[in-house]
C-alpha positions in Angstrom: 18.3 -0.4 -110.8 15.0 -0.2 -112.7 12.2 -2.7 -112.2 12.1 -5.7 -114.7 9.0 -7.5 -116.1 9.0 -10.8 -118.0 6.0 -12.4 -119.6 6.1 -16.2 -120.3 3.2 -17.2 -122.6 2.7 -20.9 -123.0 0.0 -22.2 -125.4 -0.2 -25.9 -125.1 -1.9 -27.7 -128.0 -0.7 -31.3 -128.1 -0.3 -34.4 -126.0 2.7 -34.1 -123.6 4.8 -31.3 -122.4 7.8 -30.9 -120.0 9.5 -27.6 -119.2 12.1 -26.3 -116.8 12.3 -22.5 -116.1 15.2 -21.0 -114.1 15.0 -17.4 -112.9 17.8 -15.5 -111.2 17.0 -12.1 -109.7 20.3 -10.4 -109.1 21.2 -8.3 -106.1 19.1 -5.1 -105.6 16.8 -5.9 -108.5 13.0 -5.8 -108.4 11.2 -8.0 -110.9 7.8 -9.3 -111.9 7.3 -12.6 -113.9 3.9 -13.4 -115.4 3.4 -17.0 -116.6 0.2 -17.4 -118.7 -0.8 -21.0 -119.5 -3.5 -21.7 -122.1 -4.6 -24.4 -124.5 -4.9 -28.1 -123.7 -2.8 -31.2 -123.4 -3.0 -34.7 -121.9 -0.1 -34.3 -119.5 2.2 -31.4 -118.5 5.0 -31.4 -116.0 7.0 -28.3 -115.1 9.7 -27.2 -112.7 10.3 -23.5 -111.9 13.4 -22.6 -109.9 13.9 -19.1 -108.6 16.9 -17.6 -107.0 16.3 -14.2 -105.4 19.7 -12.6 -104.3 20.4 -10.1 -101.6 18.0 -7.1 -101.3 16.1 -8.2 -104.4 12.4 -8.8 -104.8 10.4 -11.0 -107.2 6.7 -11.2 -107.7 5.8 -14.4 -109.7 2.3 -14.6 -111.1 0.8 -17.7 -112.6 -2.4 -17.6 -114.6 -3.3 -21.3 -115.4 -6.2 -21.5 -117.8 -5.7 -24.9 -119.5 -8.9 -26.2 -121.1 -8.2 -29.8 -120.1 -5.4 -32.1 -119.1 -3.2 -33.1 -116.2 -0.8 -30.5 -114.9 2.0 -31.2 -112.4 4.2 -28.3 -111.4 6.9 -27.6 -108.8 7.8 -24.0 -107.9 11.0 -23.7 -105.8 12.5 -20.5 -104.6 15.7 -19.7 -102.6 15.6 -16.3 -101.0 18.8 -14.6 -99.8 19.5 -11.9 -97.2 16.8 -9.2 -97.0 15.2 -10.4 -100.2 11.5 -11.2 -100.9 9.7 -13.7 -103.1 6.0 -13.6 -103.6 4.0 -16.3 -105.4 0.6 -15.5 -106.8 -1.4 -18.2 -108.6 -4.8 -18.2 -110.3 -5.7 -21.8 -111.3 -8.7 -22.1 -113.6 -7.8 -25.2 -115.5 -9.9 -28.3 -115.8 -8.5 -31.8 -115.0 -6.1 -33.1 -112.4 -3.8 -30.3 -111.1 -0.9 -30.6 -108.7 1.1 -27.5 -107.7 3.8 -27.5 -105.1 5.1 -24.1 -104.0 8.2 -23.9 -101.8 10.3 -21.0 -100.6 13.5 -21.5 -98.7 14.5 -18.4 -96.7 18.3 -18.9 -96.4 19.4 -15.3 -95.7 18.7 -13.3 -92.6 15.7 -11.0 -93.1 14.5 -13.0 -96.1 10.7 -13.3 -96.6 8.1 -15.0 -98.8 4.4 -15.1 -99.3 2.2 -17.5 -101.2 -1.3 -16.8 -102.5 -3.5 -19.3 -104.4 -6.9 -18.9 -105.8 -8.6 -21.6 -107.8 -11.9 -22.1 -109.6 -13.3 -25.4 -110.5 -15.9 -27.5 -112.2 -17.2 -31.0 -111.4 -14.3 -32.7 -113.4 -11.5 -30.9 -111.6 -9.2 -32.1 -108.9 -6.5 -30.1 -107.1 -3.6 -31.0 -104.9 -1.9 -27.8 -103.7 1.0 -27.6 -101.3 2.6 -24.4 -100.0 5.6 -24.3 -97.8 8.0 -21.7 -96.5 11.1 -23.0 -94.8 13.1 -20.8 -92.5 16.8 -21.7 -92.7 18.1 -18.5 -91.2 17.3 -16.4 -88.2 15.2 -13.2 -88.2 13.0 -14.1 -91.1 9.7 -12.3 -90.7 6.6 -14.5 -90.5 3.3 -12.6 -90.9 0.0 -13.8 -89.4 -3.3 -12.1 -88.6 -3.1 -10.7 -85.1 -4.6 -7.6 -83.6 -1.5 -5.5 -84.2 -0.6 -7.0 -87.6 3.0 -7.0 -86.6 5.6 -9.5 -88.0 6.9 -12.3 -85.8 10.6 -13.2 -86.3 11.2 -17.0 -86.4 14.3 -19.0 -85.6 15.9 -21.1 -88.3 14.3 -24.3 -86.9 10.7 -23.0 -87.3 8.7 -23.9 -90.3 5.3 -23.0 -91.9 3.7 -25.6 -94.1 0.2 -25.9 -95.5 -1.2 -28.6 -97.9 -4.6 -28.6 -99.5 -6.3 -31.3 -101.5 -9.5 -30.1 -103.2 -12.4 -31.9 -104.8 -15.6 -30.7 -106.4 -18.8 -32.4 -105.6 -20.4 -33.5 -109.0 -24.0 -32.9 -107.9 -23.6 -29.6 -106.0 -20.5 -28.1 -107.7 -19.3 -27.2 -104.2 -15.5 -27.2 -103.4 -14.3 -29.4 -100.6 -10.8 -28.7 -99.1 -9.1 -31.5 -97.2 
């Protein structure tokens, strides 16, 4: 099957927003989703649910460039046998931002990677949480070693990382806790 690409352009110009996005990537399909956020609002909450079926692959890109506002988002993915889900996010918005990325590897050979980059000013606060949960055996887990070889984890193993970020008003320096 041919590769698929979907663009989601969201221009927020108002007070409050709530949205719910569901994406299903069928068996043996390769797809790319690009979500572009722009504009401003007082408060936005969003839930993105992704299902990546057997032997499929999804690259999900977020470009968050809200001028101001509070943005709370949950990204949840379920990855089947030999499928792959990659999350890429660039967060440039100003205000209070909470993003929670979670991939559940439920099929043997399933894999996922999460990449975040964020730029800030003195008025921005970030709470970012990334987790990849291994519910099946033989899911590759990559880490930097001398050989750059994957390690296969048991279903009980888990990789979790949480970051809370603040910007110092005087220096503009980013502090990660």
